[in-house]
N, C-alpha and C positions, 0 to 999 in steps of 0.2 A: 659472574653470578648476579651482580647488580643489574646488568643488562637483561638477563633472563627474567629476573623478578619484575623489572619495568615492563617488559613485553607481556608477561602474564597478567599484570595489573591492567594494562591497556586492553587486553583481550577480555578480561572480566568486566571492565567498564563498558566495552562495546556490547557485550551480551546483555548487560543491564539496560543499556540504552535501546537495544533492539526490542526487549520485552516491553518497555514503556511505550515505544513507538507503535508496536503491534497492538497493544491494548487500546491506544488512541485510535488506531485505524479501524478497530471493531465497532466503535461508537456510531459513526455516521449512518451505516446501513439501518440500524435499529431506530435512530432518530428520524431519518427520512421516511421510513415506513410508517412509524407512529404518527408523524406529522402530515402524512400523505402529500409530500412534496414531489413535484415532477422532476425527472432526471435533469432537464435543462436548468431549472431554477436552482437545483443543488450544485451543479457544475459551475454556473455563473456566480452564485452567492459565495461558494467556497473560494473560488478563484479571486473574487473581489476582496473579500476580507483577509484571505491569506496573503495576497499581494500587498495590501495596505500594512499588515502586521510586519511583514518582512522588510518593506520599504522603511518603516519606522525604525526597525532594528538596525538597518544599514545607516540610517541618518544619525543614530546615536553612537555609532562606532567611530571613534576619533581616528582609527588607523585604516578606515575603509578607503579603498581606491576604486575608481570607477572607469578605469581605462580598459574597457571590454573590447576585445578584438572582434573584427568582422566574422572570423571563423567561429568564435564563441557565440556570437549572436545567431549565426546560422544554425548552430547545434541546438541552442536553447529554443529557437523558433520551431525546429523539428520536434524537440521534446514537448513543446507546448501543444502542437498539433496532435502528437501521439497521446499525450496525457488527456486531452479533451475527448478523444475517441475512447480511450480506456475508461475514463470516469463515466462517460455517457453509457458505455456498454455495461458497466458494473451496475449503475443505478437503474438502467433498463431491466437488467436481470432481477433486481430487487422489486421493481414495480410489477413485473409480469409473473413473478413466482413468490419468493419469500427471502428475507434477509439471510436466513440460515443457508439456503441453497445457493444464493448468490455468492456468499462468502466462501462456501466450500468449493465451488467451481473456480472462483478467483484464486484459490489456494492451490490450483494446479501449477501455479507460477514456478515452484521449485523444479517441477518436471522439465521445464524449458531451460531455466538458468543453469542447471547442473550440466547439461550437455552443450549449451551455447557458450558459456563462459570460456572453456578451453579454446573455442574457435575465435572469440573476440580478443582474448589475451593469451599470452604464452604461459598458461597454468596447467597443472596436472589435474586429471580427473580423479579425485580422491575416492578411495574405497569407501570411506565413511559416508561420503556424499551419496554414493550409489545405494548403500544400505538405507540411508535416511530417506532417499527418494522412494524406495520400495515400501518403506513403512508409511510414508505420506500417501502413496497411491492406494495402499490397502485401507488406511484410515478413511480416505475420501470415498473409496468405493463402498465401504460398509455403510457410511452415513448417507451417501447419495442414493443408494439402492433402497434404503429405509424410507426416503422421502417420496418414492414413487416416480413413475415415468408417464404422467399424463401430458397433454399438449402444453399446458402452461409450464410444467416442470422442464420439459425438453427445451422450450424456448429459453427458460432461465438458465439451463445448463449451457446452452450454446453461447448466450451473451456473457455469462460468467467466465467460461473458459477462454473466450476471446479477450476478455479483460485481463485475465491472468497471463496470457501469452504476450500481450502488449506491454504489461508491466515488467515482464522479464527483459524485453528489449530495452525499455526505458531505463531500468536499473543498470544495465550494462553500459549504456551510453552515458548515464550519470557518473559511473565510476571513471570513465575516460575523461569526462569534462572536469572532474574534481582536480585534475592535474594543473589546471589553469585558473580556476575560480573557486571561491569558498562555497560551502554548502548553503549559506544564507543567500549569497549573491545568485547562486544557481536556482534556489527555490524562488526568489523574487522574479527573476527573468522568466522562469517556467510558468509561474502563475499569471504573469503579465500576458504571455502569449496564449495561455488557456482562456483568459478573459476575452482577448481579442478574437479568438477563434469561436467562442461561444456566443458572443453578443448578437450576431446576426440571427441565430436561432431563437434568442430571447425575444427579438422583435416579432417573430412569427408566433410566439407562444407566451404572451405576457401573463405571468401568473398573478393571482390575487393573494398577496401576502399579508398576514396579520403581524402585529408587533411580536407575538410569540414566535412566529415563523422566522422573522428577521433575527431574533435573539438566538434561535436554533442554528441558523446559517452562520451567525457571528461566531458561535462556539465551534462549529464544525470547521470554519475557515481558519480561525486564529489558533485554537488549541489542537484540533485533530490534523489539520493540513499543514499550517505554517510550522508549528512546533514539532509535530509528529514526523513530517516529511524531512525536515532539516535534521532531526535527530537520527532518523533512519539512514539517510544518505551519508551523513558524516561518518557512520561506522564503516563505510566501504574502504576507508583509508586504513582500517585496522583488521578487517576480516574480509574473506572472499565473498563475492555476491552469492555464491553457492550456499554458504553458511547463513547469510542474512535471509535468503529465500526460504530455507528450512524453518527458521524462526517465524517467518511470516505465515507459515502454515499453522501456527498456533492461533491465528485470528479466530477460527471457529470456536476454539475452546474459550477464549475471552468473550466472544459474542454470546455463547451459551450461558456463561456466568453472568453477564450483564442482563440478558433476557430473564434469567431466573431471579436476580435481585430486584430489577426494576419493573418487570412485566409479569412476574410470577409464573413464567413458563418453565416447567420441569423438564430437564433433558431426558431423552429416550435412552433405552439401553444401548441402542446402536450408536448414538452420539457419545455416550460414555466410553464405549469400546474404541470408537474412532479417535476420541480425544486422547486416550491412553497411548495409542499408536503414534499420534502426532507429537505428544510430549516426548515419547521415546525417540522419535526422529530428531527432535531438537537436541536432546542430550547426546545422541550418537554423533551428530554433526560437530559437536564441540570437542570431540576426542582428537588428539593430535596423532 
């Protein structure tokens, strides 16, 4: 009985951490659009500040070990490359369309993880996950259709969906990597390789950043990336990636809430209906 209670507590803790992480993930799209930051400057800035924050966290951990195997370095290098492409694709979607559409298309992520995870790991395809994915697909379809399908929107949909597909693969590789390294170590190495992959593009597109822009990148890097990603990835030890991906589909709901509070953007009827379906999908995914 005590073991079951402990497992239930760990699951509830993971669900809380997932919601906090997804809330933080919703912020950068709105900040970058408002600040008119280029995709390259956002990727490099986030990678730099997130890497520094995680390196500092590792330095203050007395129990930290730094004996990283060559295999782990190869995996994190691959993750860094994939993350760089994924982040660039996402912020490209934001720049050519809108934060709302980019986030919605990125949230196609559960559609990929639900069917890929059983292939990567020896896990069952849960009925609850299939029902949740159907609810996610319906919610995204309603809101995306309401956004319209002009040229810019179609470009945004393409880049956003690519971002979601890549994030699905990244999450599954992260889950496997957590068997040998901690979430903080994994996050630090990933952001290091993101920075190395992105720097050449920064040289081709040197942005003109104000003090405010640097503060915005600092917040996105330390709070949204370093803390948010570490929190999100750490839950993979307690819940399936399928469940985590369903919670990530809540990102448009949090983004709409942030846009309403800080930008005064009232959500449309379609967004409200879609949000209800996405919340329902998250609740359904937690059923045992």
